[in-house]
C-alpha positions in Angstrom: -111.2 -46.2 131.8 -113.1 -48.7 133.9 -112.5 -50.9 136.9 -111.2 -53.9 134.9 -108.5 -52.0 133.2 -105.0 -51.8 134.5 -101.7 -50.4 133.1 -98.5 -52.4 133.1 -94.9 -51.6 132.2 -94.1 -50.5 128.6 -97.4 -48.5 128.7 -99.3 -51.7 127.6 -102.9 -52.0 128.8 -104.4 -55.3 129.7 -108.0 -56.1 130.5 -110.4 -58.7 131.7 -111.4 -60.1 128.3 -115.0 -61.1 127.9 -117.2 -60.4 124.9 -120.0 -58.7 126.9 -117.5 -56.4 128.8 -115.7 -55.6 125.5 -119.0 -54.8 123.7 -120.2 -52.6 126.6 -116.8 -50.9 126.8 -116.5 -50.1 123.1 -120.1 -48.9 123.0 -119.8 -46.6 126.0 -116.4 -45.1 125.2 -116.3 -45.3 121.4 -116.4 -41.5 121.1 -112.9 -41.0 122.7 -111.3 -44.3 121.6 -109.1 -44.0 118.6 -109.4 -46.5 115.8 -106.2 -48.4 116.7 -107.3 -48.7 120.3 -110.6 -50.1 119.2 -108.9 -52.7 117.0 -106.5 -53.5 119.9 -109.4 -54.2 122.3 -111.2 -56.3 119.7 -108.1 -58.4 119.1 -107.6 -59.0 122.8 -111.1 -60.2 123.1 -110.9 -62.4 120.1 -107.8 -64.1 121.6 -109.8 -65.7 124.4 -111.3 -68.0 121.7 -108.6 -67.8 119.0 -105.7 -69.2 120.9 -107.6 -72.2 122.5 -109.1 -72.9 119.1 -105.7 -72.8 117.5 -104.4 -75.3 120.0 -107.5 -77.6 119.6 -107.1 -77.6 115.8 -103.3 -77.4 115.5 -102.2 -80.3 117.7 -104.3 -83.1 116.0 -103.8 -81.5 112.5 -100.0 -81.6 112.8 -100.1 -85.1 114.4 -102.1 -86.3 111.5 -99.7 -84.7 109.0 -96.7 -86.4 110.7 -98.4 -89.7 110.7 -99.6 -89.6 107.1 -96.3 -88.3 105.7 -94.2 -90.8 107.8 -96.0 -93.7 106.1 -94.4 -92.6 102.8 -97.4 -93.2 100.6 -98.0 -89.7 99.4 -96.0 -90.0 96.2 -93.2 -87.8 97.6 -89.5 -88.6 97.6 -88.0 -89.6 101.0 -86.0 -86.4 101.0 -89.0 -84.2 100.6 -90.9 -86.3 103.1 -88.2 -85.8 105.8 -88.4 -82.0 105.4 -92.2 -81.9 105.5 -92.3 -84.2 108.6 -89.7 -82.0 110.3 -91.8 -78.9 109.5 -94.9 -80.4 111.0 -93.0 -81.6 114.1 -91.6 -78.1 114.6 -95.0 -76.5 114.1 -96.4 -78.9 116.7 -93.7 -77.9 119.2 -94.4 -74.2 118.6 -98.1 -74.8 119.2 -97.3 -76.5 122.5 -94.6 -74.1 123.7 -96.0 -70.9 122.4 -99.8 -71.2 122.1 -100.5 -73.6 125.0 -97.8 -72.6 127.5 -97.4 -68.9 126.6 -100.3 -67.2 125.0 -103.2 -69.1 126.6 -101.8 -68.3 130.2 -101.5 -64.6 129.1 -105.1 -64.6 127.9 -106.3 -66.3 131.1 -103.9 -65.0 133.8 -106.3 -65.6 136.7 -106.4 -69.4 135.9 -102.6 -69.6 135.6 -101.4 -67.8 138.7 -99.5 -71.0 139.7 -97.0 -70.3 137.0 -95.5 -67.5 139.2 -94.3 -70.2 141.6 -92.5 -72.2 138.8 -89.1 -70.5 138.1 -88.6 -72.0 134.6 -89.5 -69.1 132.3 -85.9 -68.7 130.9 -85.7 -72.4 130.1 -89.1 -72.2 128.5 -87.9 -69.2 126.4 -84.9 -71.2 125.1 -87.1 -74.1 124.0 -89.8 -71.8 122.5 -87.4 -69.7 120.5 -85.4 -72.8 119.4 -88.6 -74.5 118.2 -89.6 -71.3 116.4 -86.1 -71.0 114.7 -86.4 -74.7 113.6 -89.8 -74.0 112.1 -88.5 -71.0 110.2 -85.2 -72.6 109.0 -86.7 -75.9 108.1 -88.7 -73.8 105.6 -85.5 -72.4 104.3 -83.8 -75.8 104.0 -86.8 -77.2 102.2 -86.7 -74.3 99.8 -83.0 -74.8 99.2 -83.5 -78.5 98.6 -86.1 -77.9 95.9 -83.8 -75.2 94.4 -81.0 -77.8 94.1 -83.4 -80.5 92.8 -84.7 -78.2 90.0 -81.8 -75.9 89.2 -78.7 -77.9 89.9 -78.9 -81.3 88.2 -75.2 -82.2 88.9 -75.6 -81.6 92.6 -79.0 -83.2 92.8 -77.9 -86.8 93.3 -75.5 -86.0 96.1 -77.6 -83.4 98.0 -81.2 -84.4 97.5 -81.0 -87.6 99.5 -82.6 -88.8 102.7 -79.3 -88.9 104.5 -78.4 -85.3 103.6 -81.8 -84.2 104.7 -81.3 -85.8 108.1 -77.9 -84.2 108.5 -79.2 -80.7 107.5 -82.2 -80.9 109.8 -80.0 -82.2 112.7 -77.6 -79.3 112.1 -80.4 -76.8 112.2 -81.8 -78.2 115.5 -78.3 -78.0 117.2 -77.6 -74.5 115.9 -81.1 -73.3 116.9 -80.6 -74.5 120.5 -77.1 -73.0 120.7 -78.2 -69.7 119.3 -81.0 -69.3 121.9 -79.0 -70.1 125.0 -78.6 -66.3 125.5 -82.2 -66.0 126.6 -81.3 -68.0 129.8 -79.0 -65.2 130.9 -81.2 -62.3 129.6 -84.4 -63.5 131.3 -85.0 -64.6 134.9 -87.0 -67.7 135.7 -90.1 -65.7 136.6 -93.2 -65.6 134.4 -94.8 -62.2 133.8 -98.1 -63.3 132.2 -98.3 -59.7 130.7 -99.3 -58.7 127.2 -95.8 -57.5 126.3 -93.0 -58.7 123.9 -91.1 -60.4 126.7 -93.2 -63.0 128.5 -90.5 -63.5 131.1 -89.1 -61.0 133.6 -85.9 -59.6 132.1 -82.8 -59.6 134.2 -81.9 -56.1 135.5 -78.6 -55.9 133.6 -80.3 -56.8 130.3 -83.2 -54.3 130.3 -81.4 -51.2 129.0 -78.1 -52.8 128.0 -77.0 -52.0 124.5 -75.0 -55.2 124.4 -78.0 -57.4 125.2 -80.1 -55.2 123.0 -77.8 -55.8 120.1 -77.8 -59.6 120.7 -81.6 -59.6 120.7 -81.7 -57.4 117.6 -79.5 -59.9 115.8 -81.8 -62.6 116.9 -84.7 -61.0 115.1 -82.6 -60.3 112.1 -81.6 -64.0 111.8 -85.1 -65.2 112.4 -87.0 -64.3 110.3 -85.5 -61.4 108.3 -82.6 -63.4 106.8 -84.9 -66.4 105.9 -87.2 -63.9 104.2 -84.4 -62.8 101.9 -83.0 -66.3 101.2 -86.5 -67.7 100.4 -87.4 -64.9 98.1 -84.0 -65.2 96.3 -84.2 -69.0 95.9 -87.8 -68.9 94.8 -87.1 -66.2 92.2 -84.2 -68.2 90.7 -86.1 -71.5 90.8 -89.2 -70.0 89.1 -87.0 -68.3 86.4 -85.2 -71.6 85.8 -88.5 -73.5 85.4 -90.0 -71.0 83.0 -86.8 -71.0 80.8 -86.5 -74.8 80.8 -90.2 -75.4 80.2 -90.1 -73.1 77.1 -87.1 -75.0 75.8 -88.6 -78.4 76.4 -91.9 -77.4 74.8 -90.1 -76.2 71.7 -88.0 -79.3 71.5 -91.0 -81.6 72.0 -93.1 -79.7 69.4 -90.3 -79.8 66.9 -89.6 -83.5 67.3 -93.2 -84.8 67.5 -95.1 -82.1 65.6 -97.8 -82.0 68.2 -98.1 -80.9 71.8 -98.2 -83.7 74.4 -98.1 -83.8 78.2 -94.6 -83.6 79.7 -94.6 -85.7 82.9 -91.3 -84.2 84.0 -92.6 -80.6 83.7 -95.9 -81.6 85.4 -93.9 -83.0 88.3 -91.8 -79.8 88.5 -94.9 -77.6 88.3 -96.5 -79.4 91.2 -93.3 -79.2 93.2 -93.0 -75.4 92.6 -96.6 -74.8 93.4 -96.2 -76.5 96.8 -92.9 -74.7 97.4 -94.3 -71.3 96.5 -97.4 -71.8 98.7 -95.4 -72.8 101.7 -93.0 -69.9 101.2 -95.6 -67.3 100.6 -97.6 -68.5 103.6 -94.5 -68.2 105.8 -93.6 -64.7 104.5 -97.1 -63.2 104.7 -97.9 -64.6 108.2 -94.6 -63.7 109.7 -94.1 -60.2 108.2 -96.1 -58.2 110.8 -94.5 -59.8 113.8 -91.0 -59.4 112.3 -91.4 -55.7 111.7 -92.9 -55.1 115.2 -90.3 -57.2 117.0 -87.4 -55.3 115.4 -89.1 -51.9 116.0 -90.0 -52.7 119.7 -86.4 -53.5 120.6 -85.1 -50.3 118.9 -87.8 -48.3 120.6 -86.8 -49.6 124.0 -83.2 -48.7 123.4 -84.1 -45.2 122.5 -84.5 -45.1 118.8 -88.0 -43.7 118.9 -88.7 -42.5 115.4 -91.9 -44.1 114.2 -94.9 -45.1 116.4 -96.5 -48.4 115.7 -99.9 -49.1 117.2 -100.1 -51.9 119.8 -102.7 -53.9 117.8 -99.9 -54.7 115.3 -98.2 -56.8 117.9 -101.3 -58.7 118.7 -102.1 -59.2 115.0 -98.5 -60.3 114.4 -98.6 -63.0 117.1 -102.0 -64.3 115.9 -100.8 -64.5 112.2 -97.4 -66.0 113.1 -99.0 -68.8 115.2 -101.6 -69.4 112.5 -98.8 -70.4 110.2 -98.3 -73.5 112.3 -101.7 -74.9 111.2 -101.9 -74.0 107.5 -99.3 -76.2 105.9 -101.6 -79.3 106.2 -104.3 -77.5 104.3 -101.8 -76.7 101.5 -100.8 -80.4 101.3 -104.5 -81.3 101.0 -105.0 -78.8 98.2 -101.9 -79.6 96.2 -101.1 -83.3 96.9 -103.6 -85.9 95.5 -102.0 -88.8 97.4 -102.1 -86.9 100.7 -105.8 -86.3 100.3 -106.3 -90.0 99.7 -104.3 -91.0 102.8 -106.1 -88.4 104.9 -109.5 -89.8 103.9 -108.3 -93.3 104.8 -107.1 -92.1 108.2 -110.3 -90.3 108.9 -112.4 -93.3 107.8 -110.3 -95.8 109.8 -112.1 -95.4 113.2 -115.4 -96.0 111.6 -114.4 -99.0 109.5 -115.4 -101.6 112.2 -118.8 -99.9 112.4 -119.3 -100.1 108.7 -118.3 -103.7 108.6 -120.6 -104.6 111.4 -123.5 -102.9 109.6 -122.7 -104.7 106.4 -122.6 -108.1 108.3 -125.9 -107.3 109.9 -127.5 -106.5 106.5 -126.1 -109.7 104.9 -127.5 -111.9 107.8 -130.9 -110.2 107.5 -131.0 -111.0 103.8 
């Protein structure tokens, strides 16, 4: 299969990823490569640009989002602002711990050979999976907060507050860290830099252990399968409540005034639910492939080998899941007018002195 191909454990094939080599390889051996293997090699080659680009875009985008939302000038409540800032901060951590410190070294193993001498992989795993859990469960807590604000008017005053949001987010952070301590004992400190589900060398007692396998399986169920179900349920109830209440308010307003007028309350709810549904749908769609493959791969390794899933699904799952860390800002720009205004002001700020200098020069010349 070529001098630059080598086979690792779990029957996963890695390669020296360059566009010229990939094009030559696919052209020369296309007659015996199956479709899923072609897709697999194409995705591996794309990752050499995809992951660095994701890091270059994701870090400043999330920093901008945190800065803009923290100023509190986007027309959002302090409670909602806290949740969105927490989401952006968690996404920023995922980009740093997962994209920069995990996937880029896997894509460029020759440049990161020094990681083999740094025995910190199990600690890295705890931080990475804790940050990922926070990103996922912050989405759930935000969804629940909007559910309470829209559907539970009696509970709204007590729950939908800045203080409650801080307590909820802090609780999620603590529980996420505690939940992922088991990776320290399941993994060793040695990095693998292989293109496999585990990026650390697993401890000997954990490789085929059904106890550790069950713990890992529960990890994948709690993140993100349970959040999937919770978000879908809350969104279904919230949308139904909005539709029912909007019909009732419309009939009441039409009956009292005799003509249709804009309802500021319903407009506000409509904007909130659009933002909520976009963030939720983005999370579910971009996480679905990785969730299915992660659960399947653990069951396969423990001997439940019923359905074969092609390797390219794992690569596609990682790429889509990490893309979700950069998309929320785009949704804020599309759905929130004040956020767009603040973003324009931030982007113009570095050039303001230059514009003022040019204006002063024009005035003096006149």
